[in-house]
C-alpha positions in Angstrom: 36.4 50.4 8.4 35.9 50.0 4.6 38.0 47.3 3.0 38.6 45.7 -0.4 39.0 41.9 -0.1 40.7 39.8 -2.8 39.4 36.3 -2.0 40.2 32.9 -3.7 37.0 31.4 -5.0 36.9 27.8 -6.2 33.7 25.8 -6.7 35.1 22.4 -5.8 38.3 20.3 -5.9 38.0 19.7 -9.7 37.4 23.3 -10.7 39.8 26.1 -11.5 39.9 28.9 -9.0 40.4 32.6 -9.3 40.7 35.7 -7.1 37.5 37.7 -6.8 37.3 41.3 -5.4 34.7 42.2 -2.8 33.9 45.4 -0.9 33.0 45.2 2.8 31.9 48.3 4.7 31.4 49.5 8.3 33.6 46.8 9.8 34.3 47.4 13.5 38.0 47.4 14.5 37.0 45.2 17.4 35.7 42.5 15.0 37.8 39.4 14.5 39.0 38.5 11.0 36.5 35.6 10.8 33.7 37.9 12.0 34.6 40.3 9.2 34.2 37.3 6.8 30.8 36.6 8.4 29.8 40.1 7.6 30.9 39.7 4.0 29.0 36.4 3.7 25.8 38.0 5.1 26.1 40.6 2.3 26.6 37.9 -0.3 23.6 35.9 0.9 21.4 39.1 0.8 22.4 39.7 -2.8 21.8 36.0 -3.8 25.5 35.2 -4.2 27.3 32.1 -2.9 28.9 32.7 0.5 32.6 32.1 0.8 33.5 28.7 2.4 36.1 28.8 5.1 37.1 26.5 8.0 36.3 27.5 11.6 35.2 26.0 14.8 36.2 27.1 18.3 37.3 30.7 17.3 39.5 30.7 20.4 42.8 29.6 18.9 42.5 26.0 20.1 41.1 23.8 17.3 43.5 24.8 14.4 40.7 25.0 11.8 41.1 28.6 10.6 43.4 28.0 7.7 43.8 31.3 5.9 46.7 32.9 4.2 46.3 36.6 4.8 48.4 39.0 2.7 50.8 36.2 2.0 51.2 35.0 5.6 49.5 32.0 7.2 47.1 33.3 9.9 48.0 36.9 9.0 50.6 39.5 10.2 50.5 38.9 14.0 52.9 36.4 15.6 51.5 33.6 17.8 48.0 34.3 16.6 45.5 32.2 14.7 43.3 33.7 12.1 40.3 33.6 14.4 42.2 35.5 17.1 43.4 38.2 14.6 41.4 41.4 15.0 40.6 44.1 12.4 42.4 46.8 14.5 45.6 45.4 12.9 44.5 46.7 9.5 43.7 50.2 8.3 40.6 51.8 6.8 40.8 51.4 3.0 43.2 48.5 3.1 43.2 45.8 0.4 43.5 42.3 2.0 44.3 39.2 0.0 42.9 35.9 1.4 43.9 32.5 0.1 43.8 28.9 1.2 46.9 26.9 2.3 49.0 26.2 -0.8 50.4 22.7 -0.6 49.9 19.6 -2.7 49.1 17.4 0.3 46.4 20.0 1.3 44.1 20.0 -1.8 41.5 22.7 -2.0 38.0 21.4 -1.3 36.1 24.7 -1.9 37.1 28.4 -1.7 39.3 28.7 1.4 38.7 25.2 2.7 41.5 22.6 2.3 41.6 18.9 3.0 44.2 18.3 5.9 43.4 14.6 6.4 47.0 13.8 5.7 47.8 15.2 9.2 45.3 12.7 10.5 47.1 10.0 8.7 50.4 11.0 10.3 48.9 11.1 13.8 47.1 7.8 13.4 50.4 6.1 12.3 51.9 6.5 15.7 50.6 9.4 17.8 49.4 7.3 20.7 50.7 5.0 23.4 49.6 1.5 24.3 48.2 1.3 27.8 46.0 -1.0 29.8 42.4 0.2 30.2 40.8 0.5 33.6 40.9 3.0 36.4 42.7 6.3 35.8 46.3 6.2 36.8 47.4 8.6 39.5 49.0 11.7 38.1 52.1 11.2 40.3 52.5 7.5 39.7 55.4 8.2 37.2 57.6 11.1 38.4 58.7 13.2 35.4 61.3 16.0 35.7 59.8 19.4 35.1 62.0 20.2 32.1 60.9 17.0 30.4 57.3 17.7 31.2 57.6 21.2 29.9 59.2 20.0 26.7 56.4 17.4 26.2 53.8 20.1 26.8 55.4 22.4 24.2 55.0 19.6 21.7 51.4 19.0 22.8 50.6 22.7 22.2 50.6 22.0 18.4 47.0 22.4 17.2 47.7 20.8 13.8 46.6 23.9 11.8 49.1 23.4 9.0 50.5 26.9 8.9 54.0 25.4 9.0 53.3 23.5 5.8 51.7 26.6 4.1 54.7 28.8 4.9 57.4 26.3 3.9 58.8 26.6 0.4 59.1 22.7 0.4 55.6 22.2 2.0 57.3 20.3 4.7 55.3 18.9 7.6 58.4 18.3 9.8 57.4 20.8 12.5 54.0 19.2 12.9 55.3 15.7 12.9 58.2 16.6 15.2 55.8 18.1 17.7 53.6 15.1 17.8 56.5 12.6 18.0 58.5 14.6 20.6 55.5 15.0 22.8 55.3 11.2 23.3 58.9 10.2 22.8 60.0 12.5 25.7 57.8 10.8 28.2 58.4 7.4 29.9 54.8 6.4 28.8 55.9 6.7 25.2 59.3 5.0 25.6 58.1 1.4 24.7 56.9 2.4 21.3 59.4 5.2 20.6 61.2 3.6 17.6 58.0 2.2 16.0 56.2 5.6 16.4 59.0 7.6 15.0 59.5 5.5 11.9 55.8 5.1 11.2 55.0 8.8 11.5 57.9 10.0 9.4 57.3 7.5 6.7 53.6 8.3 6.6 54.6 12.0 6.3 56.9 11.2 3.4 54.3 9.0 1.7 51.7 11.8 1.8 54.0 14.0 -0.4 55.2 16.6 2.1 58.7 18.0 1.3 61.8 17.7 3.5 63.0 20.3 5.9 65.8 22.6 4.7 66.0 24.8 7.8 64.5 28.0 6.5 62.6 28.5 9.7 59.4 29.9 8.2 57.5 27.2 10.0 58.5 28.4 13.4 58.0 32.0 12.4 54.3 31.4 11.5 53.4 28.8 14.1 50.6 30.2 16.3 51.8 28.2 19.2 55.5 28.9 18.9 56.7 25.4 18.3 60.5 25.4 18.2 62.7 24.1 15.4 64.5 22.2 18.2 61.6 19.7 17.9 62.8 18.9 14.4 66.3 18.4 15.8 64.9 15.8 18.2 62.9 14.1 15.5 66.0 13.8 13.3 67.9 12.2 16.2 65.1 9.9 17.1 64.6 8.8 13.5 68.3 8.2 12.9 68.5 6.0 16.1 65.3 4.2 15.2 66.4 3.5 11.7 69.8 2.2 12.9 68.1 -0.1 15.4 65.7 -1.4 12.7 68.7 -2.1 10.5 70.2 -4.3 13.1 66.9 -5.8 14.2 66.6 -4.1 17.5 63.9 -1.4 17.0 61.3 -1.2 19.7 
């Protein structure tokens, strides 16, 4: 395959960026999208040019690092797929492909296609944990949990924190990410003791970071590579309303 790539290039966080055109040739249809970028970078290095900076790690759809907007869609055209799992067979010979970083104020561009997503870390650190005694590992069956609740918690835990939901949302909302992380713990008996404190802290940290509010467009669910449901946001809204009311009357956990 021979392709034309329009890639966002930006030297650093303080520089202006621009789209730059590149030609890449003889790309195998079996290559992943990131392998195709590797090929391009090898060509750039051979000609003495600066390679394109982009985030990657596991390349197995687990870590959430591959934050690319491909032809206007976070992670590209395939549903339930991260950019590292996207293969070139989904494109055609001669195609022009536009590649950009996540576009959201709370995700400032560091260089080229790399953005700073530490605001997600701030949200997680605000309450994405439970307080437990250290010591021997607790038996897995010590606290019986109904399957439907366990499944729901696992659905929330599937979130890899990639930020595609933010990149797709016209409001740059992080509600789907925050809802998944909150619902994962709030649904389980281990997270019950800190439920109100967790919910309030994580939502307020999200708001302080500058993310927008949810207006139910559903773009976040559509591009989420793990299929996190909007129902998670519904639970977050219920949990937040209850926690805020209990805090108002001095009864928050």
